[in-house]
Every structure is written in C-alpha cells, then in structure tokens.
N, C-alpha and C positions, 0 to 999 in steps of 0.2 A: 094518512099521517105524513107530515113533512119529512124529507130526506135530509137530515142534518149531518154534518161532517162527523165521521167516526173518530177523527183525530181532533178532538175539541180542546180549545185553549181556555175554556170557561170564561170567555170575555163577556158574555151576556148580551150581545147585540140582538140575538133572536128574541129574547124576552122583552127588550125595549121597543122593538118595532111591532110586536103583536098587538093589534088594536083591540082584540077581544080578551086580552089577559090570559090566554090559554097556556102560556109557557111560564114556568117558574124554574129558577135555578136551585137545584137541591144537591146535597153532597152524595156522591156515589160510595161504593164500598171501599174505595181507596182514599176517600176524603177529598175529592175534587168536585167543584161545582159543575153540574151537568144540566142541560135543559130537559125538563120533564113536561110533556104535552098532555093537557087534559083534552081527550078526544071529544068530550061533550061540548067543549067551547070552541074547538078548532074548526075554522071554516075552510081550511085547505086553500087559503089565498096565495100561499107561496112567499109571503113577505119575509118570513124568517130565513128561507133558503136564499133569497136574493141579498139579504143583509149579512149573511155569514162570511166573515173575513177569511175563512178557511176554504170555502167553496168559490169565492170570488176574490180577485185581486183588488186591494184597496190602495189608493195612493193619496199622498198629501195634495189637497186641491190647490195649494200654493206652489208656484214653480220652484222646484228644488235645485240647488246648485249641483253641478256635475260632480264636484268633490266638496264635501263640507269644509268650511273654514274651521280650523282646529285651534283652540285656545287652552292654555293652562291657567287656572285662576283659583282664587279663594277670597272669601269675604274679609274686609278689613275689620268688621265687628267680630272680635275674638270669641265673645260669648256665644254668638250665633254659630260661628264656625265649629267650636268645640261640641256644640249640641247637635251638629249635623253629621251625616255619614261621611262626607268627604270635605269639600271646601265651603259649604254653606251657600252656594250660588242660587239654589232654588229659593231659599228664604229671601234673598235680596230681590230676585225677580218677583216673587209673590208680594212683597211689601210694596214694590213699585206699582203693581197692578191694583192693589187696594188703594194706594194713594190717588190713583186715577179714577176712583169710583167703581172699580171692578170687583169681581169675586174670584176666589181661588178654589179649585176642586182637586182633591187628592185623597190619599188613603190614610185613615186614622185607626187606632185601636179602639174598637167600640166596647169590648169587654175582654176578659182574660183570653178568650179563644176566638173572638170574632173580629175580623178586620174588614173594613169596607170604605167606599168613597163617601166623602162628605163635602158640603159646600161651606166655605169659610168666608165671612164678610168683614172681619176685623183682624188687625195685626195680633191682638192678644191670643186669638185662637189658632194662629199659624203653628204654634208649638205642637198641635195635634198632628200636623202633617209632616213635621220635621223628622228626619231619620228614616232609615230603611225599615221595612216590615217584611221579614222573610217568612211570610205565610201567605197562601193564596187569598186574595181579597175578594169579597162579595161585591160585585159592581152594582147589584140591585137595579134600580131604574134611573141611575144617575145620568145616563145619556139623554133620557127624556127631559130630566131636569135642566141639563145644559142647553138643550134645544129651546126650552121655554125661556130660559134666561137670555139667550141670544136674541130670540124674537122680541123680547122686551127691551132690547137695546143695551143690555148689560155687557160689559167687557169681561170675558172669561179667560182665565189661565187654567188650563186642564193639564194635570200630570198623571202619568200611569205607566204601566209596562207598554212595550210596543204593540202588543195585541189589543190592549185596551184603547190605545189611541186610534188604532185601525177600526175598532168597533165603534168608537165615537163618530168617525168620518162616515162609516157605513150607515149609521142611524140618521145622521144629518142628510145623507144623500147628496144631491147635486147643489144643495144650498151652500154658497160660498160666503160665510160670515166674516166680515172684516173685523169684527170685534172678538175673534177667537184666536188664542195662541196656545199651541200644544207643546208639552215637554214630555219626552219619554226618557226612561232610564236605561242604562246599559244593564241588561237583565241577565243574571246567572240562571234564572229559572224560578218557577213558582212551586213551592213545596206544599205538600198535603196538609190540609187542615186537621185531618185525623192524627197525623204524626205529632203535630203541635199540641193537640188536645191530650194525647197520651203523655207527652213531656210535662205539660202543666199539671195533669192529675198526679203524676209521680212526685214532682217537686212540692206540690201542695200537701201531699200525704207526708212527705218528709218534714216539712216545716210546720205542719198542722196549722196552716194559715193560707188564705186565698191570695192569688196573684192579682194585683190591681193595675200594674203597668209593667211593660217589658221594653227594654232598650237593646236593640239588636247590634248596635254599633257604638257602644259606650267607649270613650277614648281615654279612660283613666290610665290605661297601660300604653296609650299612644294609638295613633291612627292605624298603623300596620298590624299591630297585634290587639285588635279590638276585642271587646268582651261582650257577652250577652248578660245584661243585668236585669234582674227581676226584683220588683218592689212588692212586698206583701202587705196585707191588711194589718198585720202585727207591727208594721213599720220596719220590719227586718229587710235588709237588702242583701241579695246574694248575687255574686258576679263571678263568671269564669271566662277565661280567655278562649279564643276560637279553637285552640288545640285541646282544650279540656272540657268544654261544654258538650254534652252528648247531642243536643239538638244541632248545634253548629257543625259538629263532625259529620252527622248524617246529611245535613244540607250541603256542605262543601264537597262531600264525596258523591253528590248527585243521586243518592239512594232514593230520595222521596220526591223527586221532581215530577211534574205533570208529563205525561207521555208526549204531548205535543212540543214540549220545550226542546227536545232533541232535534226538531226540524221546524224551528220557528220561521214563519214566512216574513216576519217584520223586524226581527232583531238582526238586521244586516244592512248593508248599503244598497240602495239609498235608504236612509233612515226615514221613518214614517212621520216624525214630528218636526216642528219648526226648530226646536232645540233638543239636543240629546245631552244628558248629564251622566257622568260616571266618575270612577276613581282613576286618577292618573298614578297608577301603582309604581311605575318606574320613573317617577319624577326626579328622584335623586340622581339617576344616570343621565337624564335628558336635560333637565333644567335644575341643577343642584341649588341654585339661589332661591328657588321656589319651594324648597323642601325643609320643613322643620318638624315633621312627624305629627302635625296637627290636622292634616287633611288638605289635599289639593285636588281640585276637580278637573277632569277633562270636559271641555265644552265644545260640542259640535254645532256649528251654526249652519243649519241645513237649508234655510230659506232666508230671503231678504227680511221677512217679518221677524224671524228669530234674531237676525243680525241687528235690526233696529232696536229690539228690546234690550239686548245686552249693552248696546251703545248708551242707552238711557241710564244705566247704572254704573257706568265706567268709573265714576268718582267714588263708588262704594266697594270696589274690588281691586285686588292686586292681580294683574294678568300679564301674560306675554304670548305672543304668537308661537305656535308650535306646528308640528306636522302630524298628519293623520297616521303615517307609517310608524312614527315613534309612539303615539298613543296606543295603537293596536298592538304593538310589541309587548306592552305592559298589561293590556286589557283586551284580549282577543275576542271577548263577547261583543265588542263593538261591531264585528263583521261576521261572526258565526255563532251557532248554537252551542250550548254545553253538551258534552257527550253523555248519552244515557249510561247509567251504571249497568254493567253487563250482568249483574245479578238482581236487577230491579224487580223482576217478577217474583223471585224468591223472597226478597225483602218484604214485599207487601203480603205474601203468603204467611210470613212469620210475624207480622205486625201485631196481631191479636194474641200471639202465643208467647212472645218474648218481651222482656223488659227493655227499656231504652239502653241500659248498660249491656245487655246481652246482644242487642241489635248492633251496637257499635263494635263490640268484640268480633262479631261474625262478619260484618259487611264493611267496616272501615279499616281494614287491614290489608297489607300487601300479601299476595299469594304467589307461590311458585309459578313459573311460566306455564308449565304443563297443565296445571289446574285451571289457569285462566283460559287457555286454549280449549280445554274440554268444556268448561262452563259456557264459553261463547258459542261453541257448536250446539250445545244443549239449548241455548237461547234461540238460535236460528231455527232449530227444529220446532220449538214451541211457538214461535212467531208465525209459522206457516199456516 
C-alpha cells in the first residue's frame, strides 16, 4: 500500500497520476475527500507518493518574483463586479483567455451539495465559476483533463486553492507548458462537505423545497457584510448576512475546516500560482478612492506570465499600485494559514448529534479565558 500523507489537503493529485485507476477520492467521516486505494488494482509503483504535494515540495515552474507586485483593482463592468466575490478580476482574466481561443478551469456548483472543477469554453458559462464556493471541491480527474488540453495546444487558465494549483503542477511533472496560466485564491480554508450537506438538509426541510443554487458572497447588503443566498426550486430566495447565517458562522469561526488548512504548505509566500486573487479588506484605509463597498481585489503578480496577463486587460479594470504589507494587514491569509478552532475535535464529534443552531450556540461563542486554556490543554493531550 502506498504511504500517503496523513495530513491530506484532499487535492486529488494522487488519483490523477494513478495509471491503473486504483485511487478514488471519497468523503471520510468528517466530510473531507480522502484517497481510497483499491489494493487489487494498485501496482505499488509509487507514482501517488511522488505526486503528493504534502510529501514533496512543489514550486511554480515559472520564475517567481522575489516579492510579488501588489495591485488593488476592480472590473469596470459593474454587473460582473457585483456578481463576483471581490472585484471581478478573475472574470476579466477568464474572458480574455477565452477571447484568445483558450479554456478556463474553475470550481462550479454541480448540485445542491456537490462542488467540483469544470472546463469552460465560452463566456456564457463563466457565470458557473464566478463567486466563492465555501465548500471543499471535488477535483475529480481535472488535472488529467488539463494535461490533455495543454498537449493539444489549448491555452488554459486554471484557478483553484493553493493546494489545488500545487496538485496540478505535481501531475504535470517537469513539463513546462507555455500555454498554462494559474490563478490561486487567498484561501481561508476548505470546509467540510458533510457540514454543508447538514446545512442544506435543514434549510430544505424548513422551506419544504430543494436548493438549486447557492451564492456565498451575495452583495445585496454590500461587499463587507456579504450574505449567503440560497435559491430554492419553489423559486423562493432566502438570504442571511455573514453574522446570522449558521453555515457562515461555523465557516468563519474555523470550526469545520480541513485539518491540513491550519498548516498549509502553499497558502503563503512565495505564492504557488502566476496570479493570486483575494479581497482587499482594508482598502478604505489604504486606497480610499478605490472603495465604494462593491468589492476590491488584491492582485498579486507572482511571475512575469501573470504580470503579462493583467497588462492585457488593463483597459477593462480600475487599478492602482499598492504594497504587499498593506494588503497583508487586511488579509493575513495571504501569508499564513487560518488557525484551527481549538474545539475542532469536539465539533466533529457533535456533528451528527446536534442541529446547526445548536452547533453555532456551542462553538461560535466567546468563552471565559480559563475555559479556553483548559480546552486547549485537552486538545494537546488528545492530539498526542
């Protein structure tokens, strides 16, 4: 049996390099995708171990800048900007790639509770990739698809979390494809599919209707106080801001994040992708003229290839030069991982026992200092 990393990010690189199809990614008891090996098919060749970004350091094959060039920016197209999580820069880059005959790869909502990477070849379908998806995505065999597209000479813009970009490079190996550009997001962490499934089941029961689409960063109340909006088959729409939606509370308190997210190898400098996109949360303090509460992106240009792509869309965006230090002050996940919730193990032990409301009341509250200290000591003991 191959020795895969116990601290798995669920990136799926191992499944994509297995020539015999012996590895599939399946949800574990906490609701995270984990590699499952069919011993009858496994030839013990070691390809999966060599491709694992957690067992081996992966770097961007393009020469990275010592310090990324930092830009504050948003799309001039207000419709695109308001439908995007931050400033709509990804959509502008994606449209440019399609105009040049390329394809765009990103995460879409495939069903009420299933999110995964898809390949988009036309502008009309880019809406599927727009906006954040705060649920762990199923990478499937998308890296193999990308490899095939690149070998056919197609220009590919790939977007994903830092660990997914690292996984793509690991699967491609030493092949340096001139027609590949990668975009990673400033990632808070990937939440459990099981937690999202529980949330959907509860709201469907309340509405007596099925969820058909979810929008994790709806800007009806503004960019800063975004809402989670769900559209039901009954055509009803329910929306709650980040302080009152139970799923968002659990997500933002780090209760349901993957274990590896607290020690991400790739969500730091140097960034793994050609371009990094995130929210410029403190834009009002740093560049007040760029702030209207409709969303402003922080754009890190990590390679010459990324810099060239942004230059090609300069007429479609509003932008100004900024500093890395200023961006990090407002969005520290640019350089470091989110902290693991100190009661994470308890949260998942209670997941099947308590309702979402009960989980929020128990784990998304402030506790007296002495209780926090006692619980942290308990966690250290259990982790041994």
